[in-house]
C-alpha positions in Angstrom: 0.0 0.0 0.0 1.3 3.5 -0.9 0.6 5.3 1.9 1.1 8.7 0.2 -1.2 7.9 -2.6 -4.0 6.9 -0.3 -3.7 10.0 1.5 -4.0 11.9 -1.7 -7.3 10.1 -2.5 -8.8 10.4 1.0 -8.1 14.0 1.0 -9.9 14.3 -2.7 -12.7 12.4 -1.2 -13.0 14.7 1.9 -12.9 17.7 0.1 -15.8 16.7 -2.4 -18.1 15.2 0.1 -19.2 17.1 3.3 -20.5 14.1 4.9 -17.1 12.3 4.5 -15.5 15.5 6.0 -17.8 15.4 8.9 -17.3 11.8 9.6 -13.6 12.2 9.4 -13.6 15.2 12.0 -15.9 13.2 14.4 -13.8 9.8 14.0 -11.0 9.8 11.8 -10.0 6.0 12.5 -13.5 4.9 11.5 -13.8 7.0 8.6 -10.3 6.2 7.1 -11.0 2.6 7.5 -14.5 3.1 5.9 -12.8 4.9 2.7 -10.2 2.5 2.5 -12.4 -0.4 3.0 -9.8 -2.5 5.3 -9.2 -2.6 8.9 -5.6 -1.5 9.3 -2.9 -1.5 12.3 -3.4 1.4 14.5 0.0 2.8 13.8 -0.6 2.8 10.1 -4.3 4.6 10.4 -2.4 7.2 12.6 0.1 7.8 9.9 -2.8 8.3 7.3 -4.8 10.4 9.6 -1.9 12.7 10.1 -0.8 12.9 6.6 -4.3 13.5 5.6 -4.8 16.4 8.1 -1.3 17.8 7.1 -2.4 17.8 3.3 -5.9 19.5 4.2 -3.9 22.2 6.3 -1.4 22.9 3.4 -4.1 22.7 0.6 -6.1 25.2 2.9 -3.0 27.5 3.5 -2.5 27.5 -0.2 -6.2 28.4 -1.0 -5.8 31.2 1.3 -2.8 32.4 -0.2 -4.2 32.2 -3.4 -7.1 34.6 -2.7 -4.9 37.0 -1.0 -2.7 37.5 -4.3 -5.7 38.9 -5.8 -5.5 41.8 -3.7 -2.0 42.6 -4.5 
């Protein structure tokens, strides 16, 4: 399993679907396992969750920066 690739897939699904985003915020472990369709060891799930949160944060900052550029 390519964790980086799975993180990208999950982030896209979370961005496109508010219900998935809500589930992820409420119970990230359950949401990730549901999206992947497998029950993973806790250490792998935690790495995926951390990666998804980091990617969402980076994307959010990039979106804000892009919007700010319009003012300059």
